[in-house]
N, CA, C and O of each residue as an XYZ file, in Angstrom:
624
protein
N     163.421   -144.504     14.778
C     162.923   -143.357     14.161
C     162.284   -143.722     12.825
O     161.311   -143.113     12.379
N     162.843   -144.689     12.241
C     162.292   -145.117     10.998
C     160.882   -145.631     11.241
O     159.962   -145.409     10.453
N     160.760   -146.279     12.289
C     159.474   -146.823     12.638
C     158.471   -145.687     12.885
O     157.333   -145.644     12.417
N     159.019   -144.812     13.648
C     158.162   -143.688     13.992
C     157.783   -142.909     12.724
O     156.649   -142.451     12.580
N     158.711   -142.774     11.851
C     158.487   -142.060     10.599
C     157.488   -142.852      9.767
O     156.605   -142.250      9.155
N     157.590   -144.157      9.720
C     156.675   -145.012      8.984
C     155.259   -144.888      9.540
O     154.276   -144.832      8.802
N     155.195   -144.849     10.873
C     153.883   -144.715     11.519
C     153.289   -143.341     11.201
O     152.090   -143.212     10.951
N     154.133   -142.334     11.216
C     153.675   -140.974     10.944
C     153.202   -140.868      9.495
O     152.194   -140.219      9.214
N     153.930   -141.505      8.576
C     153.523   -141.459      7.176
C     152.210   -142.221      6.990
O     151.328   -141.792      6.247
N     152.098   -143.343      7.669
C     150.866   -144.122      7.575
C     149.704   -143.311      8.135
O     148.614   -143.295      7.562
N     149.941   -142.646      9.247
C     148.898   -141.817      9.856
C     148.548   -140.656      8.931
O     147.386   -140.275      8.794
N     149.563   -140.117      8.311
C     149.350   -138.995      7.399
C     148.542   -139.458      6.182
O     147.615   -138.774      5.750
N     148.899   -140.621      5.635
C     148.139   -141.154      4.499
C     146.685   -141.407      4.896
O     145.747   -141.083      4.169
N     146.546   -141.986      6.054
C     145.182   -142.262      6.524
C     144.403   -140.956      6.683
O     143.225   -140.873      6.336
N     145.082   -139.943      7.211
C     144.450   -138.635      7.392
C     144.078   -138.027      6.037
O     143.005   -137.445      5.878
N     144.977   -138.171      5.071
C     144.708   -137.638      3.740
C     143.491   -138.360      3.144
O     142.624   -137.719      2.550
N     143.424   -139.636      3.293
C     142.303   -140.401      2.747
C     141.004   -139.993      3.446
O     139.976   -139.784      2.801
N     141.068   -139.887      4.748
C     139.876   -139.487      5.490
C     139.477   -138.070      5.112
O     138.300   -137.762      4.926
N     140.504   -137.204      5.001
C     140.225   -135.821      4.623
C     139.663   -135.770      3.208
O     138.707   -135.041      2.943
N     140.260   -136.549      2.289
C     139.755   -136.588      0.918
C     138.338   -137.122      0.909
O     137.487   -136.619      0.175
N     138.077   -138.130      1.714
C     136.723   -138.676      1.806
C     135.746   -137.660      2.361
O     134.634   -137.506      1.856
N     136.179   -136.962      3.413
C     135.325   -135.918      4.009
C     135.082   -134.792      3.011
O     133.960   -134.305      2.874
N     136.147   -134.382      2.313
C     135.992   -133.311      1.321
C     135.060   -133.760      0.201
O     134.211   -132.989     -0.246
N     135.210   -134.984     -0.249
C     134.336   -135.498     -1.302
C     132.889   -135.541     -0.800
O     131.959   -135.177     -1.519
N     132.720   -135.990      0.435
C     131.372   -136.050      1.014
C     130.792   -134.653      1.187
O     129.616   -134.429      0.897
N     131.613   -133.706      1.660
C     131.164   -132.308      1.812
C     130.819   -131.702      0.455
O     129.821   -130.993      0.318
N     131.652   -131.986     -0.547
C     131.400   -131.460     -1.882
C     130.109   -132.039     -2.453
O     129.311   -131.336     -3.072
N     129.924   -133.350     -2.225
C     128.693   -134.001     -2.692
C     127.491   -133.398     -1.972
O     126.476   -133.105     -2.603
N     127.596   -133.212     -0.664
C     126.502   -132.607      0.126
C     126.239   -131.182     -0.343
O     125.090   -130.767     -0.489
N     127.312   -130.443     -0.575
C     127.198   -129.050     -1.045
C     126.516   -129.024     -2.421
O     125.639   -128.193     -2.654
N     126.903   -129.910     -3.317
C     126.325   -129.978     -4.660
C     124.830   -130.312     -4.570
O     124.006   -129.719     -5.266
N     124.502   -131.269     -3.706
C     123.092   -131.646     -3.539
C     122.270   -130.472     -3.004
O     121.162   -130.206     -3.470
N     122.835   -129.780     -2.020
C     122.124   -128.606     -1.465
C     121.973   -127.513     -2.525
O     120.923   -126.881     -2.642
N     123.042   -127.307     -3.291
C     123.019   -126.282     -4.328
C     121.947   -126.615     -5.366
O     121.179   -125.741     -5.767
N     121.893   -127.860     -5.795
C     120.908   -128.289     -6.773
C     119.488   -128.172     -6.200
O     118.565   -127.757     -6.901
N     119.322   -128.537     -4.929
C     118.010   -128.414     -4.280
C     117.588   -126.949     -4.207
O     116.425   -126.621     -4.440
N     118.530   -126.076     -3.884
C     118.234   -124.642     -3.820
C     117.865   -124.106     -5.208
O     116.943   -123.301     -5.339
N     118.576   -124.549     -6.227
C     118.269   -124.118     -7.592
C     116.883   -124.598     -8.015
O     116.130   -123.855     -8.645
N     116.541   -125.861     -7.663
C     115.200   -126.373     -7.987
C     114.131   -125.550     -7.268
O     113.109   -125.195     -7.856
N     114.376   -125.252     -5.996
C     113.404   -124.466     -5.220
C     113.240   -123.068     -5.816
O     112.125   -122.558     -5.922
N     114.341   -122.466     -6.195
C     114.288   -121.139     -6.816
C     113.523   -121.216     -8.133
O     112.688   -120.357     -8.418
N     113.806   -122.248     -8.941
C     113.114   -122.405    -10.225
C     111.612   -122.601     -9.993
O     110.791   -122.038    -10.716
N     111.259   -123.401     -8.984
C     109.841   -123.618     -8.672
C     109.169   -122.319     -8.233
O     108.059   -122.001     -8.659
N     109.866   -121.579     -7.375
C     109.309   -120.295     -6.898
C     109.159   -119.309     -8.050
O     108.162   -118.591     -8.125
N     110.144   -119.269     -8.953
C     110.047   -118.378    -10.104
C     108.879   -118.781    -10.996
O     108.136   -117.928    -11.481
N     108.722   -120.087    -11.209
C     107.604   -120.561    -12.032
C     106.274   -120.217    -11.373
O     105.334   -119.786    -12.040
N     106.202   -120.410    -10.055
C     104.968   -120.069     -9.332
C     104.710   -118.567     -9.403
O     103.568   -118.143     -9.584
N     105.757   -117.764     -9.262
C     105.606   -116.308     -9.328
C     105.157   -115.883    -10.724
O     104.296   -115.013    -10.860
N     105.733   -116.488    -11.758
C     105.332   -116.164    -13.130
C     103.887   -116.565    -13.386
O     103.131   -115.836    -14.028
N     103.509   -117.749    -12.870
C     102.120   -118.196    -13.041
C     101.168   -117.241    -12.320
O     100.109   -116.897    -12.845
N     101.550   -116.819    -11.120
C     100.714   -115.873    -10.361
C     100.631   -114.534    -11.086
O      99.558   -113.940    -11.186
N     101.757   -114.069    -11.586
C     101.776   -112.807    -12.332
C     100.900   -112.906    -13.579
O     100.154   -111.981    -13.900
N     101.000   -114.039    -14.279
C     100.187   -114.253    -15.475
C      98.703   -114.225    -15.126
O      97.903   -113.612    -15.833
N      98.339   -114.895    -14.029
C      96.925   -114.902    -13.640
C      96.466   -113.501    -13.238
O      95.335   -113.112    -13.531
N      97.338   -112.741    -12.570
C      96.983   -111.363    -12.208
C      96.804   -110.492    -13.443
O      95.875   -109.687    -13.517
N      97.698   -110.657    -14.411
C      97.608   -109.871    -15.652
C      96.325   -110.232    -16.400
O      95.622   -109.353    -16.899
N      96.025   -111.534    -16.473
C      94.809   -111.958    -17.159
C      93.571   -111.412    -16.457
O      92.638   -110.947    -17.112
N      93.558   -111.465    -15.121
C      92.413   -110.937    -14.369
C      92.292   -109.431    -14.581
O      91.189   -108.909    -14.745
N      93.425   -108.735    -14.578
C      93.398   -107.278    -14.790
C      92.906   -106.951    -16.196
O      92.147   -106.001    -16.384
N      93.334   -107.733    -17.181
C      92.887   -107.502    -18.553
C      91.392   -107.772    -18.689
O      90.688   -107.064    -19.408
N      90.913   -108.804    -17.991
C      89.476   -109.095    -18.029
C      88.686   -107.955    -17.384
O      87.648   -107.550    -17.907
N      89.169   -107.437    -16.253
C      88.479   -106.310    -15.598
C      88.529   -105.060    -16.473
O      87.560   -104.304    -16.550
N      89.670   -104.852    -17.130
C      89.789   -103.696    -18.029
C      88.814   -103.831    -19.190
O      88.147   -102.863    -19.556
N      88.727   -105.026    -19.771
C      87.800   -105.238    -20.891
C      86.363   -105.012    -20.427
O      85.570   -104.407    -21.149
N      86.022   -105.488    -19.236
C      84.670   -105.291    -18.704
C      84.404   -103.797    -18.458
O      83.320   -103.293    -18.749
N      85.406   -103.107    -17.920
C      85.250   -101.663    -17.684
C      85.088   -100.919    -19.002
O      84.291    -99.986    -19.091
N      85.830   -101.318    -20.018
C      85.705   -100.669    -21.329
C      84.321   -100.928    -21.922
O      83.722   -100.033    -22.518
N      83.807   -102.165    -21.759
C      82.449   -102.464    -22.250
C      81.419   -101.607    -21.506
O      80.510   -101.036    -22.108
N      81.586   -101.535    -20.173
C      80.644   -100.735    -19.383
C      80.721    -99.264    -19.794
O      79.699    -98.582    -19.874
N      81.928    -98.784    -20.051
C      82.105    -97.386    -20.472
C      81.430    -97.155    -21.816
O      80.746    -96.150    -22.011
N      81.623    -98.090    -22.743
C      80.998    -97.952    -24.070
C      79.479    -97.975    -23.941
O      78.787    -97.209    -24.612
N      78.957    -98.852    -23.082
C      77.509    -98.905    -22.871
C      77.002    -97.607    -22.254
O      75.946    -97.101    -22.634
N      77.769    -97.066    -21.293
C      77.370    -95.804    -20.662
C      77.378    -94.667    -21.678
O      76.485    -93.819    -21.675
N      78.385    -94.650    -22.546
C      78.432    -93.611    -23.579
C      77.248    -93.749    -24.532
O      76.635    -92.755    -24.922
N      76.936    -94.980    -24.901
C      75.805    -95.220    -25.805
C      74.495    -94.784    -25.139
O      73.645    -94.153    -25.769
N      74.348    -95.131    -23.855
C      73.139    -94.731    -23.128
C      73.061    -93.209    -23.021
O      71.987    -92.625    -23.168
N      74.197    -92.575    -22.766
C      74.207    -91.108    -22.682
C      73.839    -90.494    -24.031
O      73.095    -89.515    -24.093
N      74.366    -91.078    -25.114
C      74.050    -90.559    -26.452
C      72.554    -90.715    -26.727
O      71.906    -89.793    -27.224
N      72.014    -91.894    -26.398
C      70.575    -92.101    -26.603
C      69.765    -91.148    -25.717
O      68.749    -90.600    -26.144
N      70.229    -90.962    -24.482
C      69.539    -90.036    -23.587
C      69.546    -88.618    -24.145
O      68.542    -87.909    -24.082
N      70.682    -88.217    -24.687
C      70.796    -86.880    -25.290
C      69.879    -86.770    -26.498
O      69.205    -85.757    -26.686
N      69.858    -87.825    -27.324
C      68.980    -87.801    -28.496
C      67.520    -87.734    -28.072
O      66.734    -86.983    -28.649
N      67.157    -88.531    -27.052
C      65.776    -88.505    -26.559
C      65.428    -87.128    -25.999
O      64.348    -86.595    -26.252
N      66.368    -86.560    -25.230
C      66.125    -85.236    -24.650
C      65.978    -84.190    -25.754
O      65.116    -83.314    -25.669
N      66.809    -84.278    -26.782
C      66.710    -83.325    -27.894
C      65.378    -83.481    -28.620
O      64.744    -82.493    -28.993
N      64.958    -84.735    -28.817
C      63.670    -84.972    -29.489
C      62.526    -84.429    -28.637
O      61.610    -83.790    -29.155
N      62.579    -84.685    -27.319
C      61.527    -84.165    -26.429
C      61.529    -82.641    -26.437
O      60.468    -82.017    -26.465
N      62.712    -82.044    -26.413
C      62.802    -80.585    -26.427
C      62.221    -80.021    -27.719
O      61.492    -79.029    -27.699
N      62.548    -80.658    -28.844
C      62.018    -80.194    -30.131
C      60.500    -80.320    -30.148
O      59.810    -79.431    -30.647
N      59.975    -81.414    -29.608
C      58.529    -81.615    -29.553
C      57.873    -80.557    -28.665
O      56.854    -79.971    -29.029
N      58.469    -80.322    -27.500
C      57.921    -79.314    -26.581
C      57.947    -77.932    -27.231
O      56.980    -77.177    -27.126
N      59.053    -77.599    -27.902
C      59.146    -76.300    -28.576
C      58.117    -76.185    -29.696
O      57.501    -75.134    -29.869
N      57.928    -77.263    -30.457
C      56.943    -77.222    -31.545
C      55.537    -77.015    -30.975
O      54.759    -76.218    -31.497
N      55.218    -77.750    -29.885
C      53.889    -77.576    -29.280
C      53.739    -76.175    -28.692
O      52.662    -75.583    -28.757
N      54.829    -75.644    -28.114
C      54.771    -74.290    -27.553
C      54.554    -73.257    -28.658
O      53.795    -72.304    -28.478
N      55.219    -73.444    -29.801
C      55.026    -72.507    -30.921
C      53.591    -72.583    -31.441
O      52.972    -71.560    -31.734
N      53.067    -73.815    -31.551
C      51.682    -73.955    -32.009
C      50.734    -73.281    -31.014
O      49.784    -72.605    -31.410
N      50.999    -73.472    -29.730
C      50.136    -72.852    -28.713
C      50.254    -71.330    -28.781
O      49.262    -70.611    -28.660
N      51.497    -70.852    -28.980
C      51.713    -69.405    -29.095
C      50.923    -68.852    -30.278
O      50.265    -67.817    -30.163
N      50.989    -69.542    -31.410
C      50.253    -69.086    -32.592
C      48.748    -69.119    -32.335
O      48.029    -68.189    -32.701
N      48.274    -70.202    -31.700
C      46.842    -70.321    -31.400
C      46.407    -69.202    -30.442
O      45.357    -68.587    -30.628
N      47.231    -68.950    -29.416
C      46.895    -67.881    -28.470
C      46.943    -66.533    -29.173
O      46.105    -65.668    -28.918
N      47.929    -66.349    -30.065
C      48.013    -65.082    -30.816
C      46.779    -64.883    -31.684
O      46.212    -63.791    -31.726
N      46.356    -65.962    -32.390
C      45.142    -65.855    -33.225
C      43.916    -65.580    -32.358
O      43.067    -64.759    -32.706
N      43.835    -66.281    -31.218
C      42.692    -66.083    -30.315
C      42.685    -64.655    -29.766
O      41.637    -64.019    -29.660
N      43.883    -64.166    -29.420
C      43.984    -62.785    -28.916
C      43.564    -61.794    -29.991
O      42.819    -60.855    -29.710
N      44.033    -61.991    -31.217
C      43.642    -61.095    -32.316
C      42.132    -61.148    -32.542
O      41.498    -60.119    -32.776
N      41.549    -62.372    -32.470
C      40.105    -62.509    -32.656
C      39.355    -61.762    -31.548
O      38.386    -61.051    -31.812
N      39.820    -61.936    -30.296
C      39.143    -61.260    -29.174
C      39.294    -59.756    -29.302
O      38.336    -59.014    -29.086
N      40.508    -59.291    -29.658
C      40.702    -57.845    -29.832
C      39.824    -57.310    -30.964
O      39.251    -56.226    -30.851
N      39.722    -58.072    -32.053
C      38.879    -57.659    -33.174
C      37.414    -57.594    -32.718
O      36.705    -56.631    -33.012
N      36.968    -58.646    -31.986
C      35.587    -58.655    -31.486
C      35.344    -57.492    -30.539
O      34.304    -56.836    -30.600
N      36.319    -57.240    -29.656
C      36.158    -56.118    -28.731
C      36.147    -54.794    -29.489
O      35.397    -53.879    -29.149
N      36.993    -54.702    -30.527
C      36.996    -53.481    -31.342
C      35.652    -53.294    -32.037
O      35.105    -52.192    -32.075
N      35.121    -54.407    -32.594
C      33.806    -54.325    -33.251
C      32.743    -53.955    -32.228
O      31.870    -53.128    -32.494
N      32.825    -54.579    -31.052
C      31.846    -54.277    -29.992
C      31.981    -52.819    -29.552
O      30.990    -52.133    -29.305
N      33.231    -52.364    -29.461
C      33.467    -50.968    -29.094
C      32.848    -50.045    -30.144
O      32.208    -49.050    -29.803
N      33.042    -50.383    -31.430
C      32.451    -49.566    -32.497
C      30.932    -49.585    -32.388
O      30.292    -48.550    -32.573
N      30.335    -50.760    -32.085
C      28.882    -50.851    -31.926
C      28.409    -49.996    -30.751
O      27.415    -49.276    -30.844
N      29.168    -50.099    -29.611
C      28.788    -49.303    -28.434
C      28.921    -47.820    -28.743
O      28.060    -47.032    -28.353
N      29.977    -47.429    -29.432
C      30.183    -46.019    -29.771
C      29.058    -45.537    -30.699
O      28.518    -44.445    -30.522
N      28.716    -46.373    -31.692
C      27.636    -45.994    -32.611
C      26.319    -45.878    -31.837
O      25.530    -44.963    -32.071
N      26.095    -46.812    -30.917
C      24.877    -46.752    -30.106
C      24.870    -45.504    -29.238
O      23.850    -44.826    -29.112
N      26.048    -45.201    -28.627
C      26.129    -43.988    -27.793
C      25.887    -42.731    -28.649
O      25.203    -41.800    -28.227
N      26.457    -42.730    -29.845
C      26.221    -41.587    -30.731
C      24.728    -41.479    -31.064
O      24.164    -40.385    -31.084
N      24.107    -42.615    -31.322
C      22.671    -42.623    -31.615
C      21.865    -42.131    -30.402
O      20.940    -41.332    -30.548
N      22.229    -42.622    -29.195
C      21.533    -42.191    -27.977
C      21.732    -40.695    -27.785
O      20.790    -39.990    -27.425
N      22.945    -40.199    -28.021
C      23.233    -38.776    -27.862
C      22.383    -37.952    -28.841
O      21.817    -36.912    -28.505
N      22.332    -38.479    -30.064
C      21.552    -37.770    -31.071
C      20.066    -37.774    -30.698
O      19.357    -36.781    -30.865
N      19.623    -38.927    -30.188
C      18.212    -39.031    -29.793
C      17.919    -38.093    -28.637
O      16.893    -37.412    -28.630
N      18.811    -38.054    -27.665
C      18.613    -37.165    -26.518
C      18.649    -35.702    -26.957
O      17.873    -34.868    -26.491
N      19.564    -35.430    -27.855
C      19.665    -34.060    -28.331
C      18.389    -33.668    -29.070
O      17.906    -32.543    -28.942
N      17.858    -34.596    -29.835
C      16.632    -34.301    -30.576
C      15.478    -34.132    -29.611
O      14.614    -33.276    -29.801
N      15.469    -34.963    -28.565
C      14.363    -34.877    -27.595
C      14.454    -33.608    -26.757
O      13.426    -33.024    -26.414
N      15.622    -33.190    -26.434
C      15.770    -32.012    -25.586
C      15.852    -30.741    -26.406
O      15.718    -29.641    -25.870
N      16.069    -30.883    -27.676
C      16.110    -29.717    -28.527
C      17.473    -29.081    -28.559
O      17.586    -27.920    -28.955
N      18.435    -29.728    -28.193
C      19.791    -29.178    -28.228
C      20.572    -29.800    -29.362
O      20.157    -30.803    -29.942
N      21.697    -29.204    -29.672
C      22.528    -29.715    -30.765
C      23.283    -30.999    -30.358
O      23.355    -31.346    -29.179
N      23.817    -31.660    -31.323
C      24.516    -32.925    -31.035
C      25.686    -32.737    -30.083
O      26.024    -33.654    -29.334
N      26.310    -31.565    -30.100
C      27.421    -31.341    -29.178
C      26.892    -30.864    -27.848
O      27.585    -30.942    -26.833
N      25.732    -30.395    -27.846
C      25.062    -29.975    -26.626
C      25.792    -28.865    -25.924
O      26.993    -28.935    -25.666
N      25.022    -27.826    -25.619
C      25.612    -26.728    -24.887
C      24.709    -26.450    -23.722
O      23.516    -26.189    -23.876
N      25.277    -26.508    -22.602
C      24.449    -26.241    -21.448
C      24.600    -27.336    -20.409
O      25.335    -28.307    -20.590
N      23.869    -27.143    -19.300
C      24.059    -28.030    -18.157
C      23.538    -29.452    -18.388
O      24.015    -30.340    -17.681
N      22.639    -29.754    -19.276
C      22.091    -31.102    -19.418
C      22.706    -31.917    -20.531
O      22.086    -32.869    -21.004
N      23.897    -31.578    -20.961
C      24.480    -32.284    -22.115
C      25.050    -33.648    -21.702
O      25.501    -33.859    -20.577
N      25.000    -34.540    -22.665
C      25.590    -35.874    -22.457
C      26.969    -35.831    -23.094
O      27.098    -35.454    -24.259
N      27.986    -36.205    -22.362
C      29.353    -36.109    -22.932
C      29.544    -37.040    -24.119
O      29.075    -38.178    -24.126
N      30.233    -36.533    -25.106
C      30.567    -37.322    -26.297
C      32.043    -37.681    -26.285
O      32.731    -37.474    -25.286
N      32.524    -38.216    -27.392
C      33.922    -38.620    -27.443
C      34.874    -37.470    -27.239
O      35.947    -37.668    -26.668
N      34.533    -36.280    -27.680
C      35.429    -35.154    -27.537
C      35.308    -34.524    -26.167
O      36.216    -33.813    -25.738
N      34.200    -34.768    -25.462
C      33.954    -34.088    -24.212
C      34.403    -34.886    -23.000
O      34.150    -34.434    -21.883
N      35.028    -36.000    -23.130
C      35.512    -36.702    -21.932
C      35.343    -38.195    -22.013
O      35.735    -38.882    -21.069
N      34.780    -38.758    -23.085
C      34.690    -40.213    -23.244
C      36.052    -40.772    -23.569
O      36.927    -40.025    -24.007
N      36.265    -42.056    -23.370
C      37.572    -42.634    -23.679
C      37.474    -43.487    -24.910
O      36.410    -44.040    -25.189
N      38.533    -43.612    -25.648
C      38.530    -44.345    -26.909
C      38.885    -45.778    -26.680
O      38.935    -46.561    -27.629
């Protein structure tokens, strides 16, 4: 039994050594895997941060370009408004000048027509007087051969 016990203890020691060796090897393998996983995670995080940084930079560049385009559009709109206002003022000034010119021309034509009307009326009065003198009737004329005057049906 002593022998058997000695063999069992020897087997047990051998098992402990093998088990300790296996555990040490498993622990070493586990540590290596853990470190490899940590490196991979760190690399992925660095790559993700670099990608995020590039996306942010690209977005900021697009935003800056959009802001420049917006500022240019506002400036163009302001210039367009100023040009339109200047054109409108010019058109209004020319329209007022034309209105004044047409008003003066209308007054001149009305004055000429009034003068012409006065000349025609004076001529008609003269013709009436001449006819009245020739026919022997009064200027207002009484009777069937009278020429109508301003009071008898002429228009002013």
